[in-house]
C-alpha positions in Angstrom: 1.5 -44.6 -4.4 1.1 -40.9 -6.1 3.2 -38.3 -6.6 3.3 -35.4 -4.1 2.7 -32.3 -5.3 5.2 -30.1 -3.4 3.5 -26.9 -2.6 6.1 -25.8 -0.3 8.5 -25.4 -3.4 6.2 -24.2 -5.5 5.3 -21.3 -3.2 9.5 -20.1 -2.6 9.2 -19.7 -6.5 6.3 -17.7 -6.3 7.6 -15.8 -3.5 11.5 -15.0 -4.9 9.3 -13.5 -8.1 7.4 -11.4 -6.0 10.5 -10.3 -4.4 12.2 -9.6 -7.6 9.0 -7.4 -8.8 8.9 -5.7 -5.2 12.4 -4.7 -6.0 11.6 -3.1 -9.6 8.9 -1.2 -8.1 11.3 0.6 -5.5 14.2 1.4 -8.1 11.7 2.4 -11.1 9.0 3.6 -8.8 9.9 4.5 -5.6 7.5 2.9 -3.4 6.7 -0.4 -1.6 4.1 -2.3 -1.6 1.8 -2.3 1.9 0.0 -5.4 3.2 -2.1 -4.3 6.5 -3.2 -7.9 8.6 -6.6 -7.2 11.2 -6.9 -10.2 13.8 -9.5 -10.1 15.7 -9.1 -12.5 19.1 -7.2 -14.9 19.7 -7.9 -17.9 17.8 -4.4 -20.0 18.0 -4.5 -20.8 14.2 -5.0 -17.4 13.1 -2.1 -16.3 14.9 0.1 -18.7 13.6 -1.0 -17.6 10.0 -0.8 -14.2 11.1 2.6 -14.3 12.2 3.4 -16.4 9.0 2.2 -13.9 6.8 3.7 -11.1 8.5 7.2 -12.3 7.9 6.7 -13.8 4.3 5.6 -9.7 3.3 8.8 -8.4 5.2 10.8 -11.5 3.4 9.3 -10.1 0.2 10.7 -7.2 0.5 7.4 -5.5 1.3 6.2 -3.2 4.5 4.0 -5.5 7.0 1.3 -3.9 9.0 -0.4 -6.3 11.3 -3.5 -4.9 13.7 -4.7 -6.6 16.5 -8.0 -6.2 18.1 -9.3 -8.2 21.4 -12.0 -10.7 21.2 -14.7 -8.4 22.6 -13.9 -6.0 19.6 -17.1 -4.7 18.5 -18.7 -4.3 15.3 -17.9 -0.6 14.5 -14.5 -0.6 15.9 -13.3 -3.4 13.5 -15.2 -1.7 10.5 -13.8 1.8 11.9 -10.2 0.2 11.5 -11.3 -1.0 8.1 -12.0 2.1 6.8 -8.8 3.8 8.6 -7.0 1.1 6.3 -9.1 2.0 2.9 -7.7 5.7 3.9 -4.2 4.9 4.4 -1.9 5.4 1.5 1.0 3.3 2.6 -1.5 0.1 2.4 -1.8 -2.0 -0.9 -3.8 -4.5 0.3 -5.9 -5.5 3.3 -6.4 -8.9 4.7 -9.5 -9.7 7.4 -7.9 -12.9 9.0 -11.2 -15.0 9.2 -12.5 -16.8 11.4 -14.3 -13.8 13.6 -15.9 -13.8 16.7 -19.1 -15.7 16.9 -20.8 -12.2 17.8 -19.4 -10.4 14.7 -21.2 -9.9 10.9 -17.9 -11.6 9.1 -20.3 -10.0 6.0 -20.5 -6.6 7.0 -17.6 -6.6 7.9 -15.6 -7.8 4.1 -18.5 -5.3 2.7 -15.6 -2.5 4.2 -13.0 -3.1 2.8 -12.3 -1.1 -0.3 -12.2 -3.4 -3.8 -8.7 -1.9 -4.6 -7.3 -3.6 -1.0 -9.0 -6.6 -1.1 -6.4 -8.6 -1.4 -8.2 -11.9 -0.5 -11.0 -11.4 -3.6 -13.9 -12.3 -1.1 -16.1 -8.6 -1.9 -19.0 -8.5 -3.8 -17.1 -7.0 -6.3 -14.5 -8.9 -5.9 -16.4 -12.1 -6.8 -18.3 -10.2 -9.3 -15.2 -9.7 -11.5 -14.3 -13.6 -11.7 -18.0 -14.5 -12.0 -18.2 -12.3 -15.2 -15.0 -12.8 -16.4 -13.6 -9.2 -15.8 -9.8 -9.2 -14.9 -9.2 -8.7 -11.1 -7.9 -10.3 -7.9 -8.7 -13.9 -7.7 -8.8 -16.0 -4.2 -5.5 -17.1 -2.9 -6.7 -20.1 -2.1 -8.8 -21.5 -5.2 -6.1 -19.6 -7.2 -3.4 -22.3 -5.3 -5.2 -25.3 -6.0 -5.4 -24.0 -10.4 -1.5 -23.9 -9.9 -0.8 -26.8 -8.1 -3.1 -29.3 -10.4 -1.1 -26.9 -14.0 2.4 -28.3 -12.0 1.2 -31.4 -11.3 -0.9 -32.1 -14.8 0.5 -29.6 -17.4 -0.3 -26.0 -18.2 -3.2 -26.9 -20.2 -6.1 -28.3 -18.3 -9.0 -28.3 -20.9 -11.4 -30.5 -21.5 -10.2 -32.1 -17.6 -13.1 -33.4 -15.5 -12.7 -31.4 -12.1 -15.0 -32.1 -9.1 -14.8 -29.8 -6.3 -16.6 -31.2 -3.1 -17.2 -27.9 -1.0 -19.6 -24.8 -2.2 -18.1 -22.0 -0.1 -17.5 -18.2 -1.4 -13.9 -19.2 0.3 -12.6 -22.0 -1.6 -15.6 -24.7 -3.5 -17.3 -21.9 -5.5 -14.2 -19.6 -6.7 -12.4 -22.4 -7.5 -15.0 -23.5 -9.9 -14.7 -20.6 -11.4 -11.3 -20.7 -12.0 -11.1 -24.3 -13.0 -14.1 -23.3 -15.5 -11.5 -20.6 -17.1 -9.0 -22.7 -17.8 -11.8 -24.8 -19.6 -12.7 -27.8 -17.6 -15.6 -29.3 -17.2 -16.6 -29.1 -13.4 -19.4 -30.2 -10.9 -19.3 -28.4 -7.7 -21.1 -31.6 -5.3 -22.0 -30.4 -1.7 -23.7 -32.2 1.5 -27.0 -33.1 -1.0 -25.3 -34.5 -3.8 -26.5 -37.7 -4.4 -23.8 -40.7 -4.5 -21.5 -38.5 -3.7 -18.7 -41.2 -4.0 -19.7 -41.9 -7.4 -19.7 -38.2 -8.5 -16.1 -38.1 -7.2 -14.9 -41.0 -9.2 -15.4 -39.1 -12.4 -12.5 -36.3 -11.8 -9.5 -35.6 -13.2 -9.0 -33.4 -10.5 -10.8 -33.5 -6.8 -10.7 -30.8 -5.1 -11.8 -31.3 -1.7 -13.0 -28.0 0.5 -15.1 -29.0 3.0 -13.7 -28.8 6.6 -14.0 -32.2 7.4 -11.3 -34.3 8.5 -10.4 -37.8 6.2 -13.7 -37.2 4.5 -12.7 -38.9 1.4 -11.9 -42.4 1.2 -9.8 -44.0 -1.7 -12.7 -45.6 -3.4 -13.8 -42.2 -4.1 -10.9 -41.1 -6.1 -10.7 -41.9 -9.9 -7.2 -44.2 -10.2 -4.5 -41.9 -11.5 -6.1 -38.9 -10.0 -4.7 -35.6 -9.1 -6.2 -34.8 -5.9 -6.0 -31.3 -4.3 -6.9 -31.2 -0.2 -7.4 -28.2 1.0 -8.9 -29.0 4.1 -7.1 -28.2 7.8 -8.8 -29.8 10.8 -7.2 -30.6 13.5 -7.4 -34.0 15.1 -6.1 -35.8 18.6 -3.1 -37.2 18.6 -2.5 -39.2 21.7 0.1 -40.9 20.4 1.8 -37.7 20.6 0.9 -37.0 25.0 -2.0 -36.4 26.2 -4.4 -33.8 24.8 -2.2 -33.3 21.7 -3.5 -33.1 18.3 -2.1 -33.0 14.2 -3.3 -31.8 11.1 -5.5 -33.9 8.8 -7.1 -32.7 5.8 -10.2 -33.8 4.2 -8.5 -36.7 2.1 -7.8 -39.9 3.7 -4.2 -39.3 2.8 -2.8 -42.5 4.0 -5.4 -44.5 1.7 -5.6 -42.0 -1.2 -1.9 -41.9 -2.1 -1.6 -45.2 -3.4 -4.6 -44.5 -5.8 -4.2 -41.5 -7.0 -1.4 -40.1 -9.7 -0.9 -37.0 -8.1 -2.0 -35.5 -4.4 -1.3 -32.8 -2.1 0.2 -33.3 1.4 -1.9 -31.8 4.7 -0.1 -29.6 6.0 2.6 -28.3 3.3 1.0 -28.2 0.3 -2.1 -25.4 -0.2 -1.2 -23.8 3.1 1.9 -21.9 2.0 0.2 -21.6 -1.9 -1.9 -19.1 0.1 0.4 -17.0 1.5 2.2 -16.9 -1.6 -1.2 -15.5 -3.8 -1.3 -13.1 -1.2 1.9 -11.8 -1.9 1.4 -11.8 -5.6 -2.1 -10.0 -5.3 -0.4 -7.3 -2.8 1.5 -6.7 -5.4 -1.3 -6.8 -8.1 -3.1 -4.2 -6.2 -0.7 -1.7 -5.6 0.2 -1.3 -9.5 -3.4 -1.2 -9.9 -4.0 1.9 -7.7 -1.0 3.4 -8.7 -2.2 2.6 -12.8 1.3 0.5 -13.7 
């Protein structure tokens, strides 16, 4: 069986480092970084994420602000709140919890967030800095994938073949660029890729980020490869009782764990890294705003 990549432990170490840095900013510069999360609607998974983010923000010694809007909130209401947070000096980072209710325009709302407070790295300015190789705030989940791969393999990923399944702006594209920064050879695969299994079998590092439960079977994994599973999917779990569900990734974990050299479990690896990355980005944004 491949070695499990313990994202929980790695994320806990990152959060400890963040807490030390926050304490130093308070004592040396007299301010406390603040993270504002905006939640629109009642999506159960989003509510759990927002609660966890708030808890871990406070545990790291930062100020946590949660703003909830009803599911029928208008585009103007959402964007007006984001503009208010842009102008609030106690807020260093703004996170708009996605997905938004279907009647809202996500792209338009994201662009209302000040690039200086865009701790999710999703605005055009943030994406542009990443694609140009300029310094800036990097998206949390893809950055976490790189850290997990480095922890499993080696700090130097130079020359590794990386296949990213998925081309979303949230994970797929930024993950490809971040692995490229590490001098990897990167392929972005997607639904139109010919012979997807054969492409995946070339990967030293396989990143699954498509949102389809157990899509990746064992015979897509090169023996000894490092498998990073970004997927969070709920599937029926009748064994738990009527109407119950369980969370699985995009990788068929039980089958792939015997082929992979290292593999992330779902849940419990990429998810904690995403929240840890959010805290890192909030501190980074706070320092950049104050030219520290």
